[in-house]
N, C-alpha and C positions, 0 to 999 in steps of 0.2 A: 758426820761432818761437825756436829756440835762439839764433840769430844776433841777433834783436831783444833778447832777454833779456841776452845778453852785452854788447851795445852800451850798454844802459841801465845795467847794472851798472858798466861802466867810467866812465860819466858820474857815477854816484853816488860812486865812489871819488875822482874828481877834485874833486867838490864838497866832499866831506868833508875832503880834503887841503887845500883852500883855506881852511878854518877851523881847521886845526891837528890834525885827526884822521887819522893815517896808518894806514889799514886794512891796508896791505901790510907793516907791521912785524910779522914772524912771531914775534919774540921777545916782544913785548908782547901780541899778540893771538892769534897762531897762524895756521894755514893755513886759508883760506876757499875753499870751492868752491860754485858756484851751478848749479842745474839746474831743469828743469821737473818738477814732481811727476808721477809715473806714475798717481796716483789723481786723479780729478776730484772733489775734495771741496769742502766749503763754506768752509773757511778760506782766507785769503789766501795764507799761506805759513807755513813753520816753519823753525826752526834746530835741527838735530840736532848735538849735541856729542859728540865722541869723544876718547879719549886725554887723560884728566884730568892736569893738572900736579900731581904728587904733593906738590910743595912748598907748594901752596896749599890743602891738605886742612884742613878744620875740622869740628868736630862741633856740630851744632845740636840743641838740646833742644826737642822738640815734645811737650808733655804729659809723659807718662812715657817716651816713646821718645827715643832718641838716634839721629840720622840723620847719616851721613857725607856731607859736601858738599865741592865743590871750587869755588874762586873763579875758576879759569882752566882752559881746555881748550886743547889744542894743535891740534885739528882741528875744523872746523865745516863742516857741509853744509847750505846754505840751499836749500830747495825752494820754488818758487813755483807756485801752482795754474795750470793751463792757461787757465782762464776769465779770469783776471786780465789776461792779455796782450791781450785784446780791448779793454780799457779805455784811457783816456787815459794817456799816458806819465808824467804827474805822479803819478797814483795808483799806477802800477807803481813809480816811484822812491820814493814814500812807503813802500810795503810793503818794498822791498829795504832801505832805510835802517833801517826798524824791525827787520828781521831782522839786519842788521849790528850794531845796538846790542846784540843778544843775544850777539854774539861777544866783546864787551868783557868784561874781568875784572869779576866780581861782578854781571853783568847777565843771569844765566841765567833770571831771572823778571822780572816787571814791578814790582820793588821800587824802593827809593829811588835806587839807582845808575842804573837804567834811566830813571827819570823825570828825573834830572839831565841825562843825555845827550839825551833827547828834547826837553827844554825848551831846552837850549843850541842844538841843531840847528834847532828850530822858530824860535827868535829870530834866528839868524844866516842861515839859508837860506830861511825863509818856508814851511817844511813844516807839516803838521798831523799829526805823529806822535802816535798815541794807543795805548792798550792794545787797543782793539777798533775795527773798521771798520764802516761801514754800507753793505752791498752795494747796497741799493736806491738810496741817494743817489749812490754812485759810478757806477752805471749811468746815472742821470739826468745827472750832470756830464759823462759821456762821450757824451751824446746817443744812447744805445742803449736800446732798449725792454727793460725789466726784466720777466721772466716768473717767477712763482713756480714752482719746479721740481718740488717734491714735496709730498705731503700731510704735514702735521705733526701730531703727537699731543699736544703740549703748548704752551700759551701762557704765557709768563713775563712778569710785569709788576712794575715797581718800585712800591712803595706810596707813595713820596714824590714822585718826579719824573715818574712815568708812562711811563718808557722801557719798551718792550716788544719781545719777540722770540719766535721759535718754535723748537721742537726736535722732532726725530723721536724721539730717545731721551733719557733723563734719568737722572741719578744719583738714587737714591731719597732721598738726604739733601741734594738741591740747595739747597732753601730755607734749610737750616741752615748749609751750608758756604759759600755764596757771597753776596756783597753787590753792589749796583749799582756799576758802574764810574764813573758820573757823580756820584752823591750819597752813596754808601755805605750806603743804606738796604736793608731786607729786600725779598725778592721774594715775590710770590704766584704759585703754580703752579696752572694750571687745565688739566684734561684735556679735550681737544677731542673 
């Protein structure tokens, strides 16, 4: 599995380089390593950042709090979930490129810079990089039977567009803190 992941990662780097994004430029982006996550969790992947570039330090005011943030990190560890490697290579590449975008300066979250890179890559390479994935649809696209793995405790539904998903655990202020990724509306949380 590691070998398959490494080969797909190399293809992603080559594709990004063909449109002018040099991921191997350590001065601009930092060092990137990729591996299979040791935990078999629900998410597709994650990008863990280390060694912040102290020259890019800034202070963000959130309410009454002041939070120290960094625009750039010198080391990035991308972890891909093991279940993802069963799916179609294009879905794996989509996830890897999503995580590579998080390695770019000012892309630690899914803010404006992340969206600019995602839109540019989607237009140039024909990907569908978004903030969230749809596990059930990705299994269908890969011609693999999708099985609900675990019993969920909460059903979350958007009040405007109707997008829904399930969670085992939930932040008690979920409906206050989060908005729908598709339309920006509020959620309704139902205990199952």
